[in-house]
Backbone of each chain as nested JSON, in Angstrom:
{
  "chains": [
    {"id": "A", "residues": [
      {"number": 1, "name": "MET", "atoms": {"N": [54.338, 20.991, 54.802], "CA": [54.669, 22.244, 55.479], "C": [56.133, 22.606, 55.317]}},
      {"number": 2, "name": "VAL", "atoms": {"N": [57.001, 21.626, 55.377], "CA": [58.437, 21.907, 55.306], "C": [58.801, 22.495, 53.937]}},
      {"number": 3, "name": "CYS", "atoms": {"N": [58.242, 21.946, 52.887], "CA": [58.634, 22.377, 51.536], "C": [57.756, 23.503, 50.988]}},
      {"number": 4, "name": "HIS", "atoms": {"N": [56.444, 23.374, 51.164], "CA": [55.529, 24.324, 50.529], "C": [55.068, 25.43, 51.49]}},
      {"number": 5, "name": "GLY", "atoms": {"N": [55.493, 25.327, 52.756], "CA": [55.114, 26.333, 53.743], "C": [53.701, 26.118, 54.264]}},
      {"number": 6, "name": "ALA", "atoms": {"N": [53.495, 26.415, 55.533], "CA": [52.176, 26.201, 56.139], "C": [51.124, 27.085, 55.483]}},
      {"number": 7, "name": "ALA", "atoms": {"N": [51.539, 28.262, 55.028], "CA": [50.596, 29.155, 54.351], "C": [50.704, 29.031, 52.838]}},
      {"number": 8, "name": "GLY", "atoms": {"N": [51.384, 27.985, 52.382], "CA": [51.433, 27.73, 50.943], "C": [52.447, 28.561, 50.194]}},
      {"number": 9, "name": "ILE", "atoms": {"N": [53.31, 29.258, 50.934], "CA": [54.408, 29.979, 50.286], "C": [55.667, 29.14, 50.46]}},
      {"number": 10, "name": "SER", "atoms": {"N": [56.151, 28.654, 49.338], "CA": [57.258, 27.711, 49.327], "C": [58.493, 28.267, 50.003]}},
      {"number": 11, "name": "THR", "atoms": {"N": [59.217, 27.376, 50.641], "CA": [60.46, 27.767, 51.305], "C": [61.671, 27.214, 50.557]}},
      {"number": 12, "name": "GLN", "atoms": {"N": [61.42, 26.546, 49.44], "CA": [62.518, 25.91, 48.711], "C": [62.419, 26.269, 47.237]}},
      {"number": 13, "name": "PRO", "atoms": {"N": [63.581, 26.482, 46.607], "CA": [63.57, 26.975, 45.23], "C": [62.987, 25.994, 44.214]}},
      {"number": 14, "name": "ASN", "atoms": {"N": [62.936, 24.714, 44.572], "CA": [62.379, 23.766, 43.608], "C": [60.979, 23.283, 43.993]}},
      {"number": 15, "name": "ALA", "atoms": {"N": [60.358, 23.969, 44.946], "CA": [58.988, 23.626, 45.345], "C": [58.083, 24.808, 45.032]}},
      {"number": 16, "name": "PRO", "atoms": {"N": [56.934, 24.559, 44.399], "CA": [56.052, 25.669, 44.035], "C": [55.251, 26.19, 45.229]}},
      {"number": 17, "name": "HIS", "atoms": {"N": [54.882, 27.469, 45.145], "CA": [53.888, 28.001, 46.062], "C": [52.554, 27.339, 45.751]}},
      {"number": 18, "name": "LEU", "atoms": {"N": [51.837, 26.948, 46.784], "CA": [50.505, 26.352, 46.589], "C": [49.392, 27.324, 46.976]}},
      {"number": 19, "name": "ALA", "atoms": {"N": [49.743, 28.391, 47.666], "CA": [48.749, 29.36, 48.139], "C": [47.897, 29.862, 46.98]}},
      {"number": 20, "name": "GLY", "atoms": {"N": [46.601, 29.755, 47.165], "CA": [45.676, 30.35, 46.216], "C": [45.547, 29.621, 44.89]}},
      {"number": 21, "name": "GLN", "atoms": {"N": [46.228, 28.507, 44.741], "CA": [46.086, 27.764, 43.48], "C": [44.659, 27.229, 43.362]}},
      {"number": 22, "name": "PRO", "atoms": {"N": [44.147, 27.151, 42.144], "CA": [42.788, 26.633, 41.973], "C": [42.671, 25.207, 42.519]}},
      {"number": 23, "name": "ALA", "atoms": {"N": [41.585, 24.94, 43.239], "CA": [41.401, 23.617, 43.85], "C": [41.434, 22.512, 42.806]}},
      {"number": 24, "name": "ILE", "atoms": {"N": [40.834, 22.763, 41.665], "CA": [40.793, 21.728, 40.627], "C": [42.206, 21.377, 40.161]}},
      {"number": 25, "name": "TYR", "atoms": {"N": [43.04, 22.397, 39.997], "CA": [44.428, 22.137, 39.609], "C": [45.16, 21.322, 40.68]}},
      {"number": 26, "name": "LEU", "atoms": {"N": [44.999, 21.725, 41.935], "CA": [45.694, 21.016, 43.016], "C": [45.24, 19.563, 43.092]}},
      {"number": 27, "name": "GLU", "atoms": {"N": [43.944, 19.342, 42.958], "CA": [43.434, 17.959, 43.006], "C": [44.013, 17.125, 41.865]}},
      {"number": 28, "name": "GLU", "atoms": {"N": [44.067, 17.716, 40.692], "CA": [44.621, 16.981, 39.547], "C": [46.082, 16.606, 39.781]}},
      {"number": 29, "name": "GLN", "atoms": {"N": [46.853, 17.535, 40.348], "CA": [48.264, 17.248, 40.577], "C": [48.434, 16.172, 41.637]}},
      {"number": 30, "name": "LEU", "atoms": {"N": [47.658, 16.257, 42.712], "CA": [47.792, 15.261, 43.778], "C": [47.375, 13.879, 43.287]}},
      {"number": 31, "name": "ARG", "atoms": {"N": [46.325, 13.827, 42.473], "CA": [45.932, 12.53, 41.907], "C": [47.017, 12.01, 40.966]}},
      {"number": 32, "name": "GLY", "atoms": {"N": [47.627, 12.931, 40.224], "CA": [48.713, 12.526, 39.323], "C": [49.924, 12.007, 40.086]}},
      {"number": 33, "name": "TYR", "atoms": {"N": [50.251, 12.652, 41.196], "CA": [51.366, 12.171, 42.016], "C": [51.012, 10.819, 42.636]}},
      {"number": 34, "name": "ARG", "atoms": {"N": [49.758, 10.682, 43.076], "CA": [49.337, 9.42, 43.715], "C": [49.428, 8.259, 42.731]}},
      {"number": 35, "name": "SER", "atoms": {"N": [48.988, 8.493, 41.5], "CA": [48.99, 7.413, 40.502], "C": [50.357, 7.22, 39.859]}},
      {"number": 36, "name": "GLY", "atoms": {"N": [51.215, 8.227, 39.993], "CA": [52.524, 8.156, 39.34], "C": [52.547, 8.826, 37.974]}},
      {"number": 37, "name": "ARG", "atoms": {"N": [51.373, 9.295, 37.519], "CA": [51.329, 9.96, 36.212], "C": [52.238, 11.184, 36.205]}},
      {"number": 38, "name": "ARG", "atoms": {"N": [52.178, 11.98, 37.285], "CA": [53.158, 13.068, 37.444], "C": [54.249, 12.567, 38.374]}},
      {"number": 39, "name": "ARG", "atoms": {"N": [55.475, 12.693, 37.921], "CA": [56.575, 12.067, 38.642], "C": [57.361, 13.063, 39.48]}},
      {"number": 40, "name": "HIS", "atoms": {"N": [57.547, 12.727, 40.72], "CA": [58.421, 13.5, 41.603], "C": [58.74, 12.608, 42.8]}},
      {"number": 41, "name": "GLU", "atoms": {"N": [60.033, 12.407, 43.036], "CA": [60.455, 11.406, 44.016], "C": [59.723, 11.56, 45.351]}},
      {"number": 42, "name": "GLN", "atoms": {"N": [59.74, 12.805, 45.883], "CA": [59.127, 12.976, 47.199], "C": [57.606, 12.989, 47.129]}},
      {"number": 43, "name": "MET", "atoms": {"N": [57.065, 13.696, 46.135], "CA": [55.605, 13.832, 46.069], "C": [54.922, 12.496, 45.777]}},
      {"number": 44, "name": "ASN", "atoms": {"N": [55.56, 11.62, 45.017], "CA": [54.951, 10.313, 44.762], "C": [54.814, 9.519, 46.063]}},
      {"number": 45, "name": "VAL", "atoms": {"N": [55.807, 9.643, 46.938], "CA": [55.753, 8.943, 48.235], "C": [54.699, 9.576, 49.14]}},
      {"number": 46, "name": "VAL", "atoms": {"N": [54.699, 10.921, 49.168], "CA": [53.778, 11.647, 50.042], "C": [52.319, 11.417, 49.632]}},
      {"number": 47, "name": "ALA", "atoms": {"N": [52.074, 11.358, 48.323], "CA": [50.686, 11.305, 47.849], "C": [50.114, 9.891, 47.85]}},
      {"number": 48, "name": "LYS", "atoms": {"N": [50.993, 8.905, 47.856], "CA": [50.559, 7.498, 47.749], "C": [49.418, 7.143, 48.708]}},
      {"number": 49, "name": "PRO", "atoms": {"N": [49.532, 7.45, 49.995], "CA": [48.479, 7.007, 50.93], "C": [47.271, 7.934, 51.008]}},
      {"number": 50, "name": "LEU", "atoms": {"N": [47.225, 9.002, 50.25], "CA": [46.121, 9.96, 50.388], "C": [44.82, 9.384, 49.823]}},
      {"number": 51, "name": "SER", "atoms": {"N": [43.744, 9.604, 50.58], "CA": [42.409, 9.248, 50.087], "C": [41.882, 10.388, 49.22]}},
      {"number": 52, "name": "ASP", "atoms": {"N": [40.807, 10.124, 48.5], "CA": [40.176, 11.201, 47.73], "C": [39.759, 12.351, 48.646]}},
      {"number": 53, "name": "ALA", "atoms": {"N": [39.296, 11.999, 49.844], "CA": [38.887, 13.047, 50.789], "C": [40.092, 13.855, 51.259]}},
      {"number": 54, "name": "ASP", "atoms": {"N": [41.205, 13.173, 51.517], "CA": [42.433, 13.891, 51.896], "C": [42.806, 14.898, 50.81]}},
      {"number": 55, "name": "ILE", "atoms": {"N": [42.755, 14.427, 49.575], "CA": [43.131, 15.289, 48.449], "C": [42.186, 16.481, 48.339]}},
      {"number": 56, "name": "ALA", "atoms": {"N": [40.903, 16.233, 48.517], "CA": [39.935, 17.339, 48.467], "C": [40.196, 18.339, 49.586]}},
      {"number": 57, "name": "ASN", "atoms": {"N": [40.536, 17.827, 50.778], "CA": [40.799, 18.72, 51.91], "C": [42.051, 19.56, 51.686]}},
      {"number": 58, "name": "LEU", "atoms": {"N": [43.096, 18.93, 51.189], "CA": [44.335, 19.672, 50.917], "C": [44.094, 20.753, 49.865]}},
      {"number": 59, "name": "ALA", "atoms": {"N": [43.382, 20.387, 48.818], "CA": [43.107, 21.356, 47.754], "C": [42.252, 22.504, 48.286]}},
      {"number": 60, "name": "ALA", "atoms": {"N": [41.279, 22.175, 49.148], "CA": [40.412, 23.218, 49.706], "C": [41.214, 24.179, 50.58]}},
      {"number": 61, "name": "TRP", "atoms": {"N": [42.137, 23.628, 51.372], "CA": [42.944, 24.473, 52.261], "C": [43.824, 25.44, 51.462]}},
      {"number": 62, "name": "TYR", "atoms": {"N": [44.59, 24.911, 50.552], "CA": [45.52, 25.786, 49.836], "C": [44.788, 26.777, 48.926]}},
      {"number": 63, "name": "SER", "atoms": {"N": [43.689, 26.342, 48.347], "CA": [42.974, 27.253, 47.449], "C": [42.253, 28.361, 48.206]}},
      {"number": 64, "name": "SER", "atoms": {"N": [42.041, 28.15, 49.505], "CA": [41.326, 29.164, 50.295], "C": [42.207, 30.349, 50.666]}},
      {"number": 65, "name": "ILE", "atoms": {"N": [43.512, 30.205, 50.465], "CA": [44.442, 31.294, 50.784], "C": [44.418, 32.302, 49.638]}},
      {"number": 66, "name": "ARG", "atoms": {"N": [44.219, 33.575, 49.991], "CA": [44.164, 34.594, 48.939], "C": [45.575, 35.039, 48.582]}},
      {"number": 67, "name": "ILE", "atoms": {"N": [45.832, 35.194, 47.29], "CA": [47.125, 35.761, 46.903], "C": [46.91, 37.012, 46.061]}},
      {"number": 68, "name": "ASP", "atoms": {"N": [47.824, 37.946, 46.251], "CA": [47.825, 39.176, 45.462], "C": [49.173, 39.286, 44.78]}},
      {"number": 69, "name": "ALA", "atoms": {"N": [49.125, 39.597, 43.492], "CA": [50.357, 39.691, 42.713], "C": [50.701, 41.152, 42.457]}},
      {"number": 70, "name": "THR", "atoms": {"N": [51.971, 41.468, 42.552], "CA": [52.461, 42.818, 42.27], "C": [53.566, 42.727, 41.236]}},
      {"number": 71, "name": "LEU", "atoms": {"N": [53.333, 43.374, 40.095], "CA": [54.343, 43.348, 39.04], "C": [55.553, 44.182, 39.434]}},
      {"number": 72, "name": "PRO", "atoms": {"N": [56.74, 43.804, 38.952], "CA": [57.923, 44.63, 39.183], "C": [57.657, 46.048, 38.679]}},
      {"number": 73, "name": "GLU", "atoms": {"N": [58.178, 47.042, 39.394], "CA": [57.881, 48.442, 39.037], "C": [58.31, 48.79, 37.628]}},
      {"number": 74, "name": "SER", "atoms": {"N": [59.384, 48.158, 37.196], "CA": [59.925, 48.512, 35.883], "C": [59.133, 47.891, 34.736]}},
      {"number": 75, "name": "GLN", "atoms": {"N": [58.204, 47.011, 35.086], "CA": [57.513, 46.291, 34.03], "C": [56.098, 46.813, 33.841]}},
      {"number": 76, "name": "ALA", "atoms": {"N": [55.703, 46.923, 32.611], "CA": [54.302, 47.218, 32.317], "C": [53.724, 46.019, 31.578]}},
      {"number": 77, "name": "LEU", "atoms": {"N": [52.468, 45.769, 31.809], "CA": [51.817, 44.671, 31.102], "C": [51.615, 45.039, 29.648]}},
      {"number": 78, "name": "PRO", "atoms": {"N": [51.713, 44.06, 28.763], "CA": [51.365, 44.323, 27.368], "C": [49.905, 44.778, 27.28]}},
      {"number": 79, "name": "ALA", "atoms": {"N": [49.627, 45.671, 26.36], "CA": [48.25, 46.124, 26.174], "C": [47.381, 44.947, 25.752]}},
      {"number": 80, "name": "LYS", "atoms": {"N": [46.147, 44.961, 26.215], "CA": [45.238, 43.859, 25.875], "C": [44.749, 43.972, 24.445]}}
    ]},
    {"id": "B", "residues": [
      {"number": 1, "name": "MET", "atoms": {"N": [49.48, 33.584, 28.133], "CA": [48.68, 34.679, 28.683], "C": [47.212, 34.302, 28.828]}},
      {"number": 2, "name": "VAL", "atoms": {"N": [46.693, 33.552, 27.884], "CA": [45.27, 33.21, 27.937], "C": [44.953, 32.353, 29.161]}},
      {"number": 3, "name": "CYS", "atoms": {"N": [45.806, 31.399, 29.458], "CA": [45.506, 30.459, 30.55], "C": [46.071, 30.909, 31.894]}},
      {"number": 4, "name": "HIS", "atoms": {"N": [47.321, 31.363, 31.904], "CA": [47.978, 31.67, 33.171], "C": [47.924, 33.155, 33.514]}},
      {"number": 5, "name": "GLY", "atoms": {"N": [47.365, 33.979, 32.604], "CA": [47.27, 35.405, 32.859], "C": [48.583, 36.123, 32.599]}},
      {"number": 6, "name": "ALA", "atoms": {"N": [48.492, 37.34, 32.115], "CA": [49.705, 38.096, 31.789], "C": [50.523, 38.385, 33.036]}},
      {"number": 7, "name": "ALA", "atoms": {"N": [49.843, 38.536, 34.169], "CA": [50.564, 38.786, 35.415], "C": [50.743, 37.499, 36.217]}},
      {"number": 8, "name": "GLY", "atoms": {"N": [50.487, 36.357, 35.56], "CA": [50.75, 35.081, 36.231], "C": [49.654, 34.642, 37.178]}},
      {"number": 9, "name": "ILE", "atoms": {"N": [48.515, 35.323, 37.137], "CA": [47.364, 34.88, 37.924], "C": [46.411, 34.178, 36.965]}},
      {"number": 10, "name": "SER", "atoms": {"N": [46.277, 32.887, 37.19], "CA": [45.529, 32.023, 36.283], "C": [44.084, 32.476, 36.112]}},
      {"number": 11, "name": "THR", "atoms": {"N": [43.594, 32.285, 34.901], "CA": [42.205, 32.635, 34.623], "C": [41.354, 31.386, 34.443]}},
      {"number": 12, "name": "GLN", "atoms": {"N": [41.965, 30.217, 34.625], "CA": [41.238, 28.97, 34.405], "C": [41.448, 28.035, 35.584]}},
      {"number": 13, "name": "PRO", "atoms": {"N": [40.398, 27.304, 35.966], "CA": [40.477, 26.489, 37.18], "C": [41.478, 25.334, 37.112]}},
      {"number": 14, "name": "ASN", "atoms": {"N": [41.855, 24.941, 35.908], "CA": [42.825, 23.837, 35.825], "C": [44.222, 24.311, 35.428]}},
      {"number": 15, "name": "ALA", "atoms": {"N": [44.444, 25.625, 35.491], "CA": [45.777, 26.165, 35.203], "C": [46.312, 26.84, 36.464]}},
      {"number": 16, "name": "PRO", "atoms": {"N": [47.563, 26.558, 36.824], "CA": [48.109, 27.139, 38.053], "C": [48.518, 28.599, 37.875]}},
      {"number": 17, "name": "HIS", "atoms": {"N": [48.482, 29.336, 38.976], "CA": [49.112, 30.651, 39.0], "C": [50.621, 30.454, 38.875]}},
      {"number": 18, "name": "LEU", "atoms": {"N": [51.247, 31.279, 38.06], "CA": [52.708, 31.206, 37.918], "C": [53.392, 32.378, 38.613]}},
      {"number": 19, "name": "ALA", "atoms": {"N": [52.631, 33.383, 38.977], "CA": [53.195, 34.587, 39.602], "C": [54.019, 34.217, 40.825]}},
      {"number": 20, "name": "GLY", "atoms": {"N": [55.249, 34.706, 40.838], "CA": [56.087, 34.558, 42.019], "C": [56.643, 33.168, 42.262]}},
      {"number": 21, "name": "GLN", "atoms": {"N": [56.357, 32.227, 41.353], "CA": [56.915, 30.883, 41.554], "C": [58.437, 30.945, 41.426]}},
      {"number": 22, "name": "PRO", "atoms": {"N": [59.135, 30.106, 42.184], "CA": [60.6, 30.109, 42.108], "C": [61.059, 29.802, 40.675]}},
      {"number": 23, "name": "ALA", "atoms": {"N": [62.04, 30.556, 40.194], "CA": [62.522, 30.381, 38.824], "C": [63.002, 28.955, 38.573]}},
      {"number": 24, "name": "ILE", "atoms": {"N": [63.659, 28.376, 39.552], "CA": [64.175, 27.013, 39.368], "C": [63.024, 26.027, 39.157]}},
      {"number": 25, "name": "TYR", "atoms": {"N": [61.956, 26.195, 39.936], "CA": [60.789, 25.325, 39.749], "C": [60.197, 25.496, 38.358]}},
      {"number": 26, "name": "LEU", "atoms": {"N": [60.025, 26.75, 37.938], "CA": [59.426, 26.995, 36.62], "C": [60.285, 26.417, 35.5]}},
      {"number": 27, "name": "GLU", "atoms": {"N": [61.588, 26.588, 35.614], "CA": [62.48, 26.033, 34.579], "C": [62.364, 24.513, 34.532]}},
      {"number": 28, "name": "GLU", "atoms": {"N": [62.319, 23.896, 35.687], "CA": [62.207, 22.428, 35.715], "C": [60.913, 21.965, 35.044]}},
      {"number": 29, "name": "GLN", "atoms": {"N": [59.826, 22.68, 35.32], "CA": [58.55, 22.26, 34.735], "C": [58.552, 22.461, 33.224]}},
      {"number": 30, "name": "LEU", "atoms": {"N": [59.067, 23.599, 32.767], "CA": [59.09, 23.854, 31.321], "C": [59.982, 22.844, 30.604]}},
      {"number": 31, "name": "ARG", "atoms": {"N": [61.13, 22.506, 31.212], "CA": [61.974, 21.479, 30.603], "C": [61.258, 20.135, 30.592]}},
      {"number": 32, "name": "GLY", "atoms": {"N": [60.509, 19.862, 31.664], "CA": [59.762, 18.606, 31.723], "C": [58.665, 18.546, 30.672]}},
      {"number": 33, "name": "TYR", "atoms": {"N": [57.988, 19.656, 30.453], "CA": [56.962, 19.696, 29.402], "C": [57.61, 19.565, 28.03]}},
      {"number": 34, "name": "ARG", "atoms": {"N": [58.74, 20.229, 27.838], "CA": [59.416, 20.179, 26.544], "C": [59.852, 18.75, 26.204]}},
      {"number": 35, "name": "SER", "atoms": {"N": [60.388, 18.049, 27.189], "CA": [60.876, 16.68, 26.94], "C": [59.749, 15.653, 26.96]}},
      {"number": 36, "name": "GLY", "atoms": {"N": [58.603, 16.027, 27.549], "CA": [57.506, 15.076, 27.691], "C": [57.502, 14.352, 29.02]}},
      {"number": 37, "name": "ARG", "atoms": {"N": [58.518, 14.624, 29.841], "CA": [58.562, 13.96, 31.148], "C": [57.336, 14.344, 31.981]}},
      {"number": 38, "name": "ARG", "atoms": {"N": [56.979, 15.635, 31.963], "CA": [55.708, 16.041, 32.574], "C": [54.697, 16.168, 31.456]}},
      {"number": 39, "name": "ARG", "atoms": {"N": [53.576, 15.501, 31.63], "CA": [52.622, 15.399, 30.529], "C": [51.446, 16.351, 30.698]}},
      {"number": 40, "name": "HIS", "atoms": {"N": [51.168, 17.084, 29.651], "CA": [49.983, 17.931, 29.592], "C": [49.767, 18.292, 28.136]}},
      {"number": 41, "name": "GLU", "atoms": {"N": [48.597, 17.964, 27.628], "CA": [48.34, 18.063, 26.194], "C": [48.77, 19.415, 25.622]}},
      {"number": 42, "name": "GLN", "atoms": {"N": [48.289, 20.493, 26.253], "CA": [48.605, 21.817, 25.706], "C": [50.047, 22.225, 25.991]}},
      {"number": 43, "name": "MET", "atoms": {"N": [50.491, 22.019, 27.242], "CA": [51.832, 22.486, 27.606], "C": [52.93, 21.746, 26.84]}},
      {"number": 44, "name": "ASN", "atoms": {"N": [52.718, 20.483, 26.528], "CA": [53.725, 19.765, 25.751], "C": [53.895, 20.393, 24.367]}},
      {"number": 45, "name": "VAL", "atoms": {"N": [52.786, 20.841, 23.79], "CA": [52.845, 21.501, 22.474], "C": [53.505, 22.872, 22.592]}},
      {"number": 46, "name": "VAL", "atoms": {"N": [53.09, 23.616, 23.611], "CA": [53.596, 24.975, 23.808], "C": [55.104, 24.975, 24.094]}},
      {"number": 47, "name": "ALA", "atoms": {"N": [55.552, 24.0, 24.875], "CA": [56.947, 24.012, 25.337], "C": [57.918, 23.423, 24.312]}},
      {"number": 48, "name": "LYS", "atoms": {"N": [57.398, 22.63, 23.4], "CA": [58.251, 21.914, 22.431], "C": [59.289, 22.82, 21.748]}},
      {"number": 49, "name": "PRO", "atoms": {"N": [58.879, 23.975, 21.198], "CA": [59.857, 24.787, 20.459], "C": [60.7, 25.717, 21.331]}},
      {"number": 50, "name": "LEU", "atoms": {"N": [60.523, 25.707, 22.641], "CA": [61.249, 26.67, 23.477], "C": [62.738, 26.325, 23.55]}},
      {"number": 51, "name": "SER", "atoms": {"N": [63.559, 27.361, 23.436], "CA": [65.0, 27.187, 23.665], "C": [65.283, 27.293, 25.163]}},
      {"number": 52, "name": "ASP", "atoms": {"N": [66.484, 26.915, 25.552], "CA": [66.864, 27.081, 26.957], "C": [66.764, 28.544, 27.374]}},
      {"number": 53, "name": "ALA", "atoms": {"N": [67.114, 29.447, 26.457], "CA": [67.041, 30.88, 26.769], "C": [65.584, 31.314, 26.935]}},
      {"number": 54, "name": "ASP", "atoms": {"N": [64.7, 30.803, 26.076], "CA": [63.269, 31.108, 26.216], "C": [62.777, 30.684, 27.602]}},
      {"number": 55, "name": "ILE", "atoms": {"N": [63.173, 29.492, 27.981], "CA": [62.733, 28.955, 29.273], "C": [63.271, 29.81, 30.413]}},
      {"number": 56, "name": "ALA", "atoms": {"N": [64.517, 30.2, 30.324], "CA": [65.102, 31.055, 31.367], "C": [64.379, 32.396, 31.437]}},
      {"number": 57, "name": "ASN", "atoms": {"N": [64.028, 32.948, 30.271], "CA": [63.338, 34.237, 30.244], "C": [61.932, 34.131, 30.841]}},
      {"number": 58, "name": "LEU", "atoms": {"N": [61.21, 33.076, 30.481], "CA": [59.87, 32.88, 31.037], "C": [59.929, 32.719, 32.555]}},
      {"number": 59, "name": "ALA", "atoms": {"N": [60.876, 31.926, 33.006], "CA": [61.013, 31.694, 34.45], "C": [61.374, 32.991, 35.17]}},
      {"number": 60, "name": "ALA", "atoms": {"N": [62.255, 33.785, 34.546], "CA": [62.67, 35.053, 35.163], "C": [61.482, 36.01, 35.269]}},
      {"number": 61, "name": "TRP", "atoms": {"N": [60.666, 36.064, 34.223], "CA": [59.518, 36.966, 34.224], "C": [58.527, 36.588, 35.32]}},
      {"number": 62, "name": "TYR", "atoms": {"N": [58.09, 35.357, 35.315], "CA": [57.054, 34.982, 36.293], "C": [57.578, 35.03, 37.724]}},
      {"number": 63, "name": "SER", "atoms": {"N": [58.848, 34.682, 37.914], "CA": [59.38, 34.69, 39.283], "C": [59.603, 36.108, 39.793]}},
      {"number": 64, "name": "SER", "atoms": {"N": [59.644, 37.081, 38.887], "CA": [59.886, 38.462, 39.319], "C": [58.63, 39.126, 39.879]}},
      {"number": 65, "name": "ILE", "atoms": {"N": [57.487, 38.48, 39.691], "CA": [56.226, 39.038, 40.206], "C": [56.117, 38.702, 41.691]}},
      {"number": 66, "name": "ARG", "atoms": {"N": [55.848, 39.719, 42.499], "CA": [55.762, 39.465, 43.946], "C": [54.362, 38.984, 44.293]}},
      {"number": 67, "name": "ILE", "atoms": {"N": [54.264, 37.979, 45.132], "CA": [52.945, 37.581, 45.616], "C": [52.893, 37.673, 47.131]}},
      {"number": 68, "name": "ASP", "atoms": {"N": [51.721, 38.036, 47.621], "CA": [51.468, 38.081, 49.057], "C": [50.28, 37.195, 49.341]}},
      {"number": 69, "name": "ALA", "atoms": {"N": [50.419, 36.372, 50.361], "CA": [49.356, 35.43, 50.709], "C": [48.622, 35.903, 51.956]}},
      {"number": 70, "name": "THR", "atoms": {"N": [47.304, 35.763, 51.944], "CA": [46.477, 36.125, 53.094], "C": [45.628, 34.925, 53.473]}},
      {"number": 71, "name": "LEU", "atoms": {"N": [45.825, 34.45, 54.69], "CA": [45.049, 33.295, 55.147], "C": [43.597, 33.681, 55.373]}},
      {"number": 72, "name": "PRO", "atoms": {"N": [42.685, 32.718, 55.2], "CA": [41.276, 32.986, 55.521], "C": [41.17, 33.427, 56.983]}},
      {"number": 73, "name": "GLU", "atoms": {"N": [40.258, 34.379, 57.256], "CA": [40.167, 34.948, 58.602], "C": [39.902, 33.898, 59.672]}},
      {"number": 74, "name": "SER", "atoms": {"N": [39.156, 32.877, 59.298], "CA": [38.77, 31.877, 60.282], "C": [39.898, 30.907, 60.618]}},
      {"number": 75, "name": "GLN", "atoms": {"N": [40.987, 31.001, 59.866], "CA": [42.042, 30.01, 60.044], "C": [43.243, 30.611, 60.766]}},
      {"number": 76, "name": "ALA", "atoms": {"N": [43.803, 29.852, 61.651], "CA": [45.055, 30.24, 62.264], "C": [46.109, 29.213, 61.877]}},
      {"number": 77, "name": "LEU", "atoms": {"N": [47.325, 29.679, 61.713], "CA": [48.393, 28.745, 61.384], "C": [48.743, 27.917, 62.612]}},
      {"number": 78, "name": "PRO", "atoms": {"N": [49.115, 26.66, 62.376], "CA": [49.633, 25.864, 63.495], "C": [50.869, 26.546, 64.085]}},
      {"number": 79, "name": "ALA", "atoms": {"N": [51.034, 26.442, 65.39], "CA": [52.222, 27.02, 66.023], "C": [53.462, 26.358, 65.477]}},
      {"number": 80, "name": "LYS", "atoms": {"N": [54.538, 27.149, 65.372], "CA": [55.787, 26.578, 64.829], "C": [56.466, 25.713, 65.883]}}
    ]}
  ]
}
């Protein structure tokens, strides 16, 4: 909550927003932090004690938040 | 664009949304993919040829997209 925000909108410049991220992606990252495959000083400590169920619950919570993106007014998307 | 979407909203369950992510976070991840510190088969290949300026430009683009998060109706945030 302190770093990624209770609603998944990060409060720190080096922490990603988790709101609305795909559950599969979040689970993969948490498993990577737990095993040490993905390295991050704080996240490796935080993820170490998580069970598979904890990880599934965290991923379900953050992925359930809807996000809407708004492009800067000056920018247009490249044509498809 | 194929995986993370032109507007930074991912189109694949194992790819994160990049829209609105803090530029510092995005730069750190791209540098990590480029060096191999963060491992991902596709991203390591994609990031390998990026210059520091490329990385700064990518981070600036994705971070410039505004995102708004909406909690599921059934959920209330814990009191602060």
